[in-house]
C-alpha positions as CSV (number, residue, x, y, z in Angstrom):
1,M,-0.1,0.1,0.1
2,S,1.4,3.2,-0.9
3,N,1.6,5.7,1.9
4,L,0.1,8.7,-1.3
5,L,-3.2,8.7,-2.2
6,R,-4.2,7.1,-5.4
7,P,-6.7,9.0,-8.1
8,S,-9.3,6.6,-7.7
9,D,-9.0,7.6,-3.3
10,L,-9.0,11.2,-4.3
11,D,-12.2,10.9,-6.3
12,R,-13.7,8.9,-3.0
13,L,-13.1,11.7,-1.2
14,R,-14.4,14.4,-3.4
15,R,-17.5,12.1,-3.0
16,T,-17.2,12.0,0.6
17,M,-16.6,15.6,1.0
18,A,-19.6,16.7,-1.2
19,Q,-21.7,14.6,1.6
20,V,-20.3,16.8,4.7
21,Y,-23.7,18.2,5.7
22,D,-25.8,14.9,5.1
23,E,-26.4,12.3,7.7
24,S,-24.6,9.9,5.6
25,F,-21.4,11.9,5.7
26,F,-19.9,9.8,8.8
27,S,-20.6,6.3,7.3
28,S,-19.2,7.4,3.8
29,F,-16.5,8.9,5.5
30,R,-15.7,4.9,7.1
31,N,-16.2,3.3,3.6
32,L,-13.5,5.9,2.2
33,L,-10.8,4.8,5.2
34,R,-11.9,0.9,4.7
35,A,-11.3,1.0,1.5
36,R,-7.3,1.4,1.8
37,L,-7.3,0.3,6.0
38,R,-8.6,-2.5,8.5
39,L,-10.7,-1.3,10.7
40,D,-12.6,-3.0,13.5
41,T,-14.0,0.5,14.9
42,F,-15.0,3.7,14.3
43,L,-16.5,6.4,16.8
44,V,-17.0,9.9,15.8
45,M,-17.6,11.8,19.3
46,R,-17.3,14.8,21.1
47,F,-15.6,15.4,24.2
48,F,-17.2,18.2,27.4
49,R,-15.0,19.1,29.9
50,N,-18.1,18.3,32.4
51,T,-20.4,15.1,30.9
52,P,-20.3,12.0,28.7
53,P,-19.4,12.5,25.5
54,Q,-21.6,12.9,22.2
55,L,-21.5,9.8,20.3
56,L,-22.5,11.5,16.7
57,F,-21.7,8.2,15.2
58,T,-20.7,4.3,16.2
59,W,-19.7,1.6,14.4
60,I,-18.2,-1.8,15.8
61,G,-17.7,-4.0,13.7
62,D,-17.4,-6.8,16.6
63,A,-20.7,-8.1,17.8
64,D,-19.3,-8.5,21.8
65,L,-17.6,-5.3,21.6
66,N,-20.9,-3.7,20.1
67,K,-22.2,-4.9,23.3
68,K,-19.8,-3.6,25.4
69,F,-19.8,0.4,23.9
70,P,-21.5,2.4,24.3
71,V,-22.7,1.8,27.9
72,N,-19.4,1.2,29.4
73,Y,-17.7,3.8,28.5
74,V,-20.5,6.3,28.5
75,D,-21.4,5.3,32.2
76,G,-17.7,6.9,32.8
77,A,-15.0,4.6,31.7
78,Y,-14.6,7.7,29.4
79,R,-13.0,10.1,32.3
80,L,-10.0,7.4,32.8
81,D,-9.3,7.3,28.9
82,P,-6.5,9.1,27.4
83,F,-7.9,10.6,24.6
84,F,-10.6,12.0,26.8
85,Q,-7.1,13.1,29.1
86,F,-5.1,14.8,26.8
87,A,-3.8,17.8,27.5
88,D,-1.6,18.8,25.0
89,L,-3.6,18.9,22.0
90,P,-2.4,22.0,19.6
91,P,-5.3,24.5,18.6
92,S,-4.9,23.0,15.0
93,G,-5.7,19.5,16.2
94,G,-3.8,16.7,15.8
95,M,-3.5,12.4,15.0
96,Y,-2.3,9.8,17.5
97,R,-2.2,6.4,18.7
98,L,-2.8,5.8,22.1
99,S,0.4,4.2,22.5
100,E,1.8,8.0,21.6
101,I,-0.3,9.8,24.4
102,A,-1.1,7.0,27.1
103,P,0.9,7.1,30.3
104,D,3.5,4.7,31.6
105,R,1.6,1.5,33.2
106,F,-1.0,1.7,30.8
107,F,-1.7,-1.9,30.9
108,S,-1.6,-1.8,35.1
109,G,-3.5,1.2,35.2
110,E,-7.2,1.5,36.2
111,Y,-8.7,2.6,32.5
112,Y,-7.0,-0.9,31.3
113,L,-8.3,-2.8,34.2
114,R,-11.8,-1.5,33.9
115,Y,-12.3,-0.9,30.8
116,Y,-10.0,-1.2,27.9
117,R,-9.3,-4.5,28.7
118,D,-12.5,-6.5,28.0
119,T,-12.6,-4.7,24.6
120,Q,-10.1,-7.2,23.1
121,L,-8.5,-3.7,21.3
122,R,-5.0,-3.7,20.1
123,D,-4.2,-0.8,18.6
124,E,-6.5,2.4,18.6
125,V,-5.7,5.8,16.5
126,G,-7.5,9.0,17.5
127,L,-8.0,12.2,15.5
128,L,-8.7,15.2,18.3
129,M,-10.2,18.8,16.7
130,P,-10.9,21.8,18.9
131,L,-13.8,23.2,18.9
132,S,-15.4,26.7,19.2
133,D,-17.8,25.9,22.0
134,G,-14.8,24.3,24.8
135,S,-15.3,21.0,23.4
136,I,-12.8,18.5,21.5
137,A,-14.3,16.1,18.0
138,H,-12.6,12.7,18.6
139,L,-12.6,10.0,15.9
140,S,-11.4,6.9,17.0
141,L,-10.1,4.0,14.8
142,S,-9.2,1.0,16.4
143,R,-8.7,-2.7,15.7
144,L,-8.7,-5.6,17.7
145,Q,-5.9,-7.9,18.8
146,K,-7.0,-10.6,15.8
147,S,-6.2,-7.6,13.6
148,G,-2.8,-6.4,14.6
149,T,-1.7,-2.7,15.4
150,F,-1.6,-0.4,12.6
151,R,1.4,-0.5,10.2
152,G,3.2,2.6,9.3
153,K,2.4,3.1,5.6
154,E,-1.4,2.8,6.8
155,L,-1.3,5.4,8.9
156,A,0.7,7.2,6.5
157,C,-2.3,7.1,4.3
158,L,-5.2,8.0,7.3
159,Y,-2.7,11.2,8.0
160,H,-3.3,12.3,4.0
161,Y,-6.7,11.8,4.2
């Protein structure tokens, strides 16, 4: 897989962006990314300081995980999520792997033990963007254990999108 977008990718991107104000946008964007990347989850939410996140779009390809999320996450696990707690977000936003922003000893921490371990997720990428009302838009893309981690070429492709 090339890390640069192909002409067909750009055509799909143009068609997807034409739907930005349509309720089908998130499904189209998910399909756009899935044409080049293996994804087991595609979640879009808004983080607020003092209230649970607002789920804008949820697609979870695994039936067991679909039963656990969003209930367990929105019921409180989100407070411990490294993406929710991330404080060094630049004004322009950014793309981060969980492994880049998770605290030391993540795998022995409360978030992992109480929530993340049960999800069977192996790798997660978050695109975070500050919004004008003070909330943070969060696009979460994840892979289960059986799917492995995102490869460098896939992350480069995602960055280009």
